[in-house]
C-alpha positions in Angstrom: 24.9 60.8 -36.9 21.4 59.5 -36.5 21.2 55.8 -35.5 20.6 53.5 -38.4 18.7 50.2 -38.0 18.0 47.4 -40.4 18.7 43.8 -41.1 20.7 42.1 -43.9 18.3 40.9 -46.5 18.5 37.2 -45.5 18.0 37.9 -41.8 15.4 40.6 -42.1 12.8 40.7 -39.4 14.4 38.2 -37.0 11.7 38.9 -34.5 11.0 35.9 -32.2 7.5 34.8 -31.6 7.9 33.6 -28.1 10.0 31.4 -25.8 10.8 27.9 -27.1 9.0 25.0 -25.7 11.0 22.3 -23.8 12.7 20.0 -26.2 12.3 22.3 -29.2 14.8 24.5 -30.9 14.7 28.3 -30.9 11.4 30.0 -31.8 10.5 30.5 -35.4 11.6 33.9 -36.7 9.4 36.2 -38.7 10.3 36.6 -42.3 9.8 39.4 -44.9 8.8 36.8 -47.5 9.3 33.2 -48.2 10.6 30.6 -45.7 13.5 29.8 -47.9 15.0 33.2 -46.9 15.5 31.8 -43.4 17.7 28.9 -44.5 21.4 29.3 -43.7 23.6 30.4 -46.6 25.0 26.9 -47.3 21.4 25.5 -47.7 20.4 28.4 -49.9 23.4 27.7 -52.1 22.3 24.0 -52.3 18.8 25.1 -53.3 20.1 27.2 -56.2 22.4 24.3 -57.3 19.3 22.0 -57.3 17.4 24.5 -59.4 20.3 24.8 -61.9 20.2 21.0 -62.3 16.5 21.1 -62.8 16.9 23.6 -65.5 19.4 21.3 -67.2 17.0 18.4 -66.9 14.1 20.3 -68.3 16.1 21.3 -71.3 17.3 17.7 -71.8 13.9 16.2 -71.5 12.4 18.6 -74.1 15.3 18.4 -76.6 14.5 17.0 -80.0 16.8 13.9 -79.7 15.1 12.5 -76.7 12.7 9.7 -77.5 10.0 9.7 -74.8 10.3 12.7 -72.6 9.1 11.0 -69.5 5.6 12.3 -70.2 6.8 15.8 -69.3 4.7 17.2 -72.1 1.5 15.9 -70.4 2.2 16.6 -66.8 4.0 20.0 -66.5 4.0 21.9 -69.8 7.8 22.5 -69.3 8.4 22.1 -73.0 5.7 24.7 -73.8 7.5 27.2 -71.5 10.8 26.5 -73.2 9.2 27.1 -76.6 7.8 30.4 -75.2 11.3 31.5 -74.1 12.7 30.5 -77.5 10.1 32.6 -79.3 11.6 35.6 -77.4 15.2 34.6 -78.4 16.0 33.2 -74.9 18.1 30.1 -75.5 18.7 27.1 -73.2 22.2 28.5 -72.6 20.6 31.8 -71.4 18.3 29.9 -69.0 21.2 28.0 -67.5 23.2 31.2 -67.1 20.2 33.0 -65.4 19.6 30.1 -63.0 23.3 30.0 -62.0 23.7 33.8 -61.6 20.4 35.0 -60.1 17.6 34.0 -57.8 15.1 33.0 -60.5 12.2 30.5 -60.2 11.2 28.8 -63.5 8.2 26.5 -63.9 10.5 23.5 -63.3 12.1 25.0 -60.1 11.3 23.7 -56.7 9.5 26.8 -55.4 7.4 27.5 -58.5 4.1 26.3 -57.1 4.5 28.6 -54.2 5.8 31.8 -55.8 3.3 31.8 -58.7 0.3 31.6 -56.3 -1.9 34.6 -56.6 -3.3 36.5 -53.6 -6.8 36.1 -55.1 -7.4 32.4 -55.9 -9.9 33.5 -58.6 -6.9 34.0 -60.9 -4.7 31.2 -62.2 -1.4 32.4 -63.6 1.7 30.5 -65.0 4.4 33.1 -65.6 7.6 32.1 -67.5 9.7 33.1 -64.5 9.5 34.8 -61.1 12.8 36.6 -60.4 14.0 37.9 -57.0 16.6 40.6 -57.5 18.7 41.3 -54.4 20.2 44.6 -55.5 19.1 47.6 -57.5 21.7 46.6 -60.2 19.9 43.2 -60.5 16.6 45.0 -61.0 18.2 47.0 -63.8 19.5 43.8 -65.4 16.0 42.2 -65.4 14.4 45.3 -66.8 16.9 45.3 -69.7 16.3 41.6 -70.1 12.6 41.8 -70.5 12.9 44.9 -72.8 15.6 43.4 -75.0 13.6 40.1 -75.4 10.2 41.8 -75.7 8.7 40.0 -72.8 5.8 41.3 -70.8 6.7 42.1 -67.2 4.9 42.5 -63.9 6.3 44.2 -60.8 5.4 42.5 -57.5 6.0 43.6 -53.9 3.5 42.1 -51.5 1.4 40.1 -54.0 -1.7 41.7 -52.4 -3.4 42.9 -55.6 -7.1 42.0 -55.6 -7.1 41.5 -59.3 -3.6 39.9 -59.5 -2.1 42.4 -61.9 1.3 41.8 -60.2 1.6 38.3 -61.7 -0.3 38.8 -65.0 2.7 38.8 -67.4 5.6 36.6 -68.7 8.2 37.7 -66.2 7.4 38.7 -62.6 10.0 40.9 -60.9 9.4 40.3 -57.2 11.2 42.8 -54.9 10.7 40.9 -51.6 14.4 40.6 -51.0 15.6 43.8 -52.5 18.1 45.7 -50.4 18.9 49.4 -50.2 21.4 50.7 -52.7 25.0 51.0 -51.4 23.9 49.6 -48.0 26.8 48.5 -45.8 25.2 45.2 -44.6 22.5 44.5 -47.1 19.8 46.4 -45.1 16.2 46.6 -46.3 15.5 49.7 -44.3 17.4 52.4 -42.5 15.9 54.8 -39.9 17.2 58.4 -39.7 15.7 59.8 -36.5 17.4 63.1 -36.9 15.8 63.7 -40.3 12.5 62.1 -39.2 12.5 59.6 -42.1 13.0 55.9 -42.8 14.6 54.7 -46.1 12.8 51.5 -47.1 13.2 49.0 -49.9 10.0 48.5 -51.8 9.4 44.9 -50.8 9.4 45.5 -47.0 6.2 44.3 -45.3 4.4 46.7 -43.0 4.2 44.4 -40.0 7.9 43.8 -39.9 8.7 47.5 -40.4 6.2 48.6 -37.7 7.8 46.2 -35.3 11.3 47.5 -35.8 10.3 51.2 -35.8 8.4 50.7 -32.5 11.7 49.8 -30.9 12.8 53.4 -31.6 9.6 55.0 -30.5 8.3 55.9 -34.0 5.9 54.5 -36.5 4.5 55.3 -40.0 1.2 56.7 -41.0 0.3 53.8 -43.2 -2.1 50.8 -43.3 -3.3 48.1 -40.9 -2.7 45.1 -43.2 0.7 43.7 -42.0 1.5 41.6 -45.1 1.2 44.6 -47.5 4.5 46.0 -48.8 5.3 49.6 -48.9 6.0 49.9 -52.6 2.5 48.8 -53.7 0.8 50.8 -50.9 2.4 54.1 -51.8 2.2 53.5 -55.5 -1.6 53.1 -55.2 -2.3 55.9 -52.8 -2.9 54.0 -49.5 -5.8 54.6 -47.2 -6.3 53.5 -43.5 -6.9 54.6 -40.0 -4.2 57.3 -40.3 -5.6 59.0 -43.3 -7.6 61.7 -41.5 -4.6 62.5 -39.2 -1.8 62.5 -41.8 -3.3 62.1 -45.3 -2.9 59.2 -47.6 0.1 56.9 -47.2 1.6 58.4 -50.4 1.5 61.8 -48.8 4.2 60.6 -46.4 6.7 60.1 -49.2 9.8 62.3 -49.3 11.8 60.7 -52.0 11.7 57.7 -54.3 14.2 55.7 -56.3 13.3 54.0 -59.6 14.8 51.7 -62.2 13.4 53.1 -65.4 12.5 51.2 -68.6 16.0 51.9 -70.1 17.6 50.4 -67.1 18.8 53.7 -65.6 18.4 54.5 -61.9 16.9 57.8 -60.9 16.0 59.4 -57.6 12.9 61.7 -57.6 11.7 64.2 -55.1 9.7 67.4 -55.1 12.7 69.6 -55.8 14.8 67.9 -58.5 14.5 67.3 -62.3 12.3 64.3 -61.7 9.6 66.1 -59.6 7.0 65.0 -62.1 7.8 61.3 -61.5 7.8 61.9 -57.7 4.4 63.4 -57.9 3.1 60.6 -60.1 4.4 58.0 -57.7 2.0 59.3 -55.1 -1.0 57.5 -56.2 0.1 55.9 -59.5 3.6 54.6 -58.9 2.4 51.1 -59.3 0.7 51.9 -62.7 3.6 51.2 -65.1 6.1 54.0 -64.6 9.1 51.9 -63.6 10.3 49.7 -60.8 10.2 51.4 -57.4 13.3 50.3 -55.5 13.5 52.6 -52.5 11.1 54.9 -50.7 11.9 57.5 -48.1 9.0 58.0 -45.8 8.3 60.4 -42.9 7.9 58.8 -39.5 5.8 60.0 -36.6 5.8 59.5 -32.8 4.4 56.1 -31.7 1.8 57.5 -29.3 -0.8 55.6 -27.3 -3.9 54.8 -29.3 -7.5 54.4 -28.2 -9.4 51.8 -30.1 -13.2 52.3 -29.9 -16.2 50.2 -31.1 -19.9 50.9 -31.2 -22.3 48.2 -32.3 -25.8 48.5 -33.7 -28.5 46.3 -35.4 -28.2 46.2 -39.2 -31.8 47.4 -39.6 -30.8 50.7 -38.0 -27.8 51.3 -40.2 -29.4 54.1 -42.4 -30.2 56.5 -39.6 -26.9 55.7 -37.8 -24.8 56.3 -40.8 -26.5 59.6 -41.7 -25.5 61.2 -38.4 -22.1 59.4 -38.3 -21.0 61.4 -41.3 -21.0 64.6 -39.1 -17.6 63.3 -37.8 -16.0 63.9 -41.2 -16.1 67.7 -40.7 -16.5 68.1 -37.0 -14.2 65.5 -35.4 -10.5 66.4 -34.9 -8.0 64.8 -37.3 -6.8 62.5 -34.5 -10.0 60.5 -34.8 -10.6 57.9 -37.5 -13.7 55.9 -38.1 -14.9 53.0 -40.3 -18.3 51.3 -40.6 -18.2 47.6 -41.1 -21.4 46.0 -42.5 -22.0 42.4 -43.4 -24.8 41.0 -45.4 -27.3 39.1 -43.3 -26.8 35.3 -43.6 -30.6 34.9 -44.3 -33.7 37.1 -44.3 -34.5 35.8 -40.8 -31.1 36.9 -39.5 -31.3 40.6 -38.8 -27.5 40.9 -38.5 -25.4 43.6 -36.8 -22.9 46.1 -37.9 -20.3 48.0 -36.0 -18.4 51.3 -36.3 -14.9 51.4 -34.9 -11.8 53.5 -35.2 -8.8 55.0 -33.5 -8.0 58.1 -31.5 -4.4 59.3 -31.1 -3.3 60.4 -27.7 -1.0 63.1 -28.9 -0.9 65.0 -25.6 -2.3 64.9 -22.1 -3.2 61.8 -20.1 -4.9 58.6 -21.3 -8.0 59.1 -19.0 -8.4 62.6 -20.3 -8.1 61.4 -23.9 -10.8 58.7 -23.2 -13.1 61.4 -21.9 -12.4 63.6 -25.0 -13.1 60.7 -27.4 -16.4 59.8 -25.7 -17.5 63.4 -25.8 -16.7 63.8 -29.5 -18.5 60.6 -30.4 -21.6 61.6 -28.4 -21.8 65.3 -29.2 -21.3 65.0 -32.9 -23.0 61.7 -33.6 -24.6 59.5 -31.0 -26.6 62.2 -29.2 -28.2 63.1 -32.5 -29.8 59.6 -32.9 -33.3 58.8 -31.7 -33.7 56.7 -28.6 -32.6 54.0 -27.9 -29.8 54.3 -30.5 -28.4 57.4 -28.7 -27.6 55.2 -25.7 -25.4 52.9 -27.6 -22.3 51.9 -25.5 -18.9 53.0 -26.6 -16.2 50.3 -25.9 -12.7 51.8 -25.6 -9.4 49.9 -25.4 -6.0 51.4 -24.8 -3.2 50.0 -27.0 0.2 50.8 -28.2 0.8 52.2 -31.7 2.3 48.8 -32.7 -0.7 47.0 -31.5 -3.1 49.3 -33.3 -1.2 49.0 -36.5 -1.1 45.2 -36.5 -4.3 44.2 -34.7 -6.2 43.6 -37.9 -3.8 41.0 -39.1 -3.5 39.3 -35.7 -7.3 39.0 -35.2 -8.2 38.1 -38.8 -5.1 36.5 -40.5 -5.5 36.4 -44.3 -6.7 34.6 -46.2 -9.8 33.5 -44.3 -11.4 33.5 -47.7 -9.1 33.2 -50.7 -11.5 34.3 -53.5 -12.3 38.0 -53.8 -14.3 40.5 -55.7 -14.2 44.0 -54.3 -15.1 47.4 -55.8 -14.9 50.9 -54.4 -16.0 54.5 -54.7 -15.2 57.8 -53.1 -18.2 59.8 -52.2 -18.2 63.6 -52.3 -21.5 64.4 -50.6 -23.4 63.6 -47.4 -25.9 60.7 -47.7 -29.3 60.9 -46.0 -31.0 58.0 -44.2 -33.6 57.9 -47.0 -30.8 57.6 -49.6 -29.1 54.8 -47.6 -32.2 52.8 -46.9 -32.2 50.8 -50.2 -28.7 49.7 -49.4 -29.7 48.5 -45.9 -32.8 46.7 -47.3 -30.6 44.9 -49.8 -28.1 43.8 -47.2 -30.9 42.5 -44.9 -32.2 40.3 -47.7 -29.3 39.3 -49.9 -26.1 37.4 -49.3 -23.8 35.3 -51.5 -24.4 32.2 -49.3 -26.5 31.3 -46.3 -23.4 29.7 -44.8 -21.1 32.5 -43.7 -18.2 30.1 -43.3 -18.2 29.6 -47.1 -19.0 33.1 -48.5 -19.8 36.5 -47.1 -20.9 39.8 -48.5 -19.2 42.8 -46.9 -19.1 46.6 -47.1 -16.8 49.0 -45.3 -17.2 52.7 -45.3 -14.2 54.8 -44.3 -14.8 58.3 -42.9 -12.8 60.8 -44.9 -12.1 64.5 -44.1 -9.3 65.7 -42.0 -5.7 66.2 -43.3 -6.3 64.1 -46.4 -8.9 66.7 -47.6 -6.6 69.7 -47.0 -3.4 68.6 -48.6 -2.7 70.3 -52.0 -4.3 68.0 -54.6 -1.6 68.8 -57.1 1.1 67.4 -54.8 0.0 63.9 -55.7 -2.5 62.2 -58.1 -5.2 61.1 -55.7 -8.4 62.7 -56.9 -10.3 62.4 -53.6 -9.3 65.5 -51.6 -11.4 68.5 -50.7 -15.0 67.7 -50.2 -14.5 63.9 -49.9 -16.9 62.5 -47.2 -16.6 58.7 -47.3 -15.0 55.8 -49.1 -17.2 52.8 -49.9 -15.3 49.5 -50.3 -17.2 46.3 -50.6 -18.0 43.1 -52.4 -17.8 39.3 -51.6 -15.3 36.8 -50.3 -15.6 33.1 -50.7 -13.8 29.8 -50.2 -14.0 27.8 -53.4 -14.7 28.1 -57.1 -18.2 26.6 -56.9 -19.3 29.7 -55.0 -17.9 32.1 -57.6 -21.1 32.6 -59.7 -23.4 33.5 -56.8 -20.7 35.7 -55.2 -20.1 37.7 -58.3 -23.8 38.1 -58.8 -24.1 39.4 -55.3 -21.4 42.0 -56.0 -23.0 43.2 -59.2 -26.4 43.5 -57.5 -24.8 45.3 -54.5 -23.3 48.0 -56.7 -26.4 48.2 -58.8 -28.0 49.4 -55.6 -25.1 51.5 -54.6 -24.4 53.4 -57.8 -27.5 55.6 -57.8 -26.9 56.3 -54.1 -23.2 57.2 -54.3 -23.4 59.0 -57.6 -19.6 58.8 -58.0 -17.3 57.3 -60.6 -14.1 57.9 -58.7 -12.5 54.6 -57.5 -9.5 53.8 -55.4 -6.5 52.5 -57.4 -5.4 50.3 -54.4 -8.7 48.4 -54.8 -8.6 47.7 -58.6 -11.6 46.4 -60.5 -11.2 44.6 -63.8 -14.7 45.4 -64.7 -13.6 49.0 -65.2 -11.8 47.9 -68.4 -8.5 46.8 -69.8 -6.2 48.4 -72.4 -5.3 44.9 -73.5 -8.8 43.8 -74.4 -9.5 43.2 -78.1 -11.4 46.5 -78.0 -9.4 48.5 -75.4 -11.6 49.9 -72.6 -9.9 52.8 -70.8 -12.7 53.7 -68.3 -10.3 52.7 -65.5 -8.0 55.6 -66.2 -10.6 58.3 -65.4 -12.0 56.2 -62.5 -8.7 56.0 -60.7 -7.2 59.4 -61.5 -10.0 61.9 -61.9 -12.7 63.2 -59.7 -15.2 66.1 -59.4 -12.4 68.6 -58.8 -9.3 67.1 -60.4 -8.3 65.3 -63.5 -4.7 63.9 -63.4 -5.0 61.8 -66.5 -3.2 64.2 -68.9 -0.4 64.7 -66.4 0.0 61.0 -66.0 0.1 60.1 -69.7 2.8 62.8 -70.0 4.9 61.2 -67.3 4.4 57.8 -68.9 5.6 59.2 -72.3 8.7 60.7 -70.7 9.8 57.7 -68.5 8.5 54.7 -70.4 8.0 55.7 -74.0 8.1 52.1 -75.3 5.5 50.9 -72.8 7.7 48.3 -71.3 5.7 48.3 -68.1 2.4 47.5 -69.6 -0.4 45.6 -68.1 -4.2 45.6 -68.2 -4.7 48.7 -66.1 -1.4 50.5 -66.3 -1.2 54.1 -67.5 -1.6 54.1 -71.3 0.7 56.1 -73.5 -2.1 58.3 -74.6 -5.9 58.8 -74.5 -7.5 57.4 -76.6 -5.2 54.5 -77.0 -3.4 55.0 -80.3 -3.5 52.1 -82.9 -0.4 50.0 -82.5 0.6 46.4 -82.8 0.2 44.9 -79.3 3.1 43.0 -77.8 2.6 39.3 -78.4 1.1 37.7 -75.3 0.8 34.0 -74.5 -2.6 32.6 -73.9 -2.8 30.5 -70.8 
């Protein structure tokens, strides 16, 4: 049998960070989620006992026979939350039972302030509860619970959603600690080298998974952001440095397990009765089809990686980018490339931008691969530039597959800025220097702030082409396939609420410049944009549906609404930008939602 690896859920990712200093205890271990998971079992039991007692106290303080409720009404809104539960026929006895039997965090629980925090600090959310199922059976329980009590529900894996859709609703089902079904020791992942796959629970974070796979000489063709979890990444498509070599992250999916809206558990792949759900998962699995509990992903050899960087002045960006696009069609799939452009801090600051990427050493020696990489970059790009741009230096660094996959998180740990507004567009044609020049002029003269420690404007352009363009478009629901040249992804990041207005204005102005240049309405679902509309608005706006799932050569919207109707006909998994039951949205009484 093939070797299986994985950790029990409460000891997942016990990867030490270095030798202990003299006089200290053992080094701190990495964790797949919250620090409470690293507590020994007896202390975790104590924590649950405390939270049960806090549930009792909250109920007592808000009961009608209590005279003065210790100002709990004014400080914490606990009584409002209890009333909201009561409106959905959830009694105090139910709340006590839930707090005893499950890992559930209510607003009065010790960890609530931590677990309700959104990735993007622009959004403030106060869910009724954040629940942490440990097993697939517990996921099924919570799905039935929210359905039976007509509560709205969000599904959260890594909490990395730019628009905080994963914490928008009454109940948040967080799969951080979910284990594989029928696992012997509570594993969150299991590697099958013989089959060339890894079975992964939906809440496993990439950095931890990469670290453990590297010990067996393999890796996954996924993203570079270590805190991202696999369920959300596959369910939104997934792009990164491996996209040209292997396709989108969702293209690596072999099988998926779901808990559906009726509480049943199904396994979907390309060959069984749920092939439609399997296909929809690859690019829309996070869009309200069910709760992804397990993904089976292909693994690839963990080969040596060459990281390269070429730096230019921002004022030269238009001519540099025009020729750089040659690589989309002429470079081998093993090469990835991304342009990173920041808005100038002030009109007097010319600024710089750089293009970097990776080159897989799939065969031959590292010195030979370095020569090949330099030749490709010069022949198909740099030599075509005017002097002195054609003499730009190429910096090449040799790293392991693990270092390449986690370097971004190590060099720029998030959040540097905790307020975000990002938008994206796939581009299906080559852009000339003349077309790009207005963008460069804008970035040279506009920024959300003169102080780049407080706010920055940024634009990344990912080179497409390669395997992602050649894969059968009907195998998934990603509309950017054949003919896709680049992916533009940009906006603003800032540190505090006072900078929100100028930062949002910068993003709007940036895309006012970009839209006539890009001439594309196709966005990436993994970089959601609330400005594309919401089905929950007083006047539903469904522009987001065609933006995420249609393009010049493909329209997956009818297919996805059909899948939604089959697997979630009551729209249990409904949020602002989930797949609607039909287009246009039929008239129906919306589920009652609390205003916050």
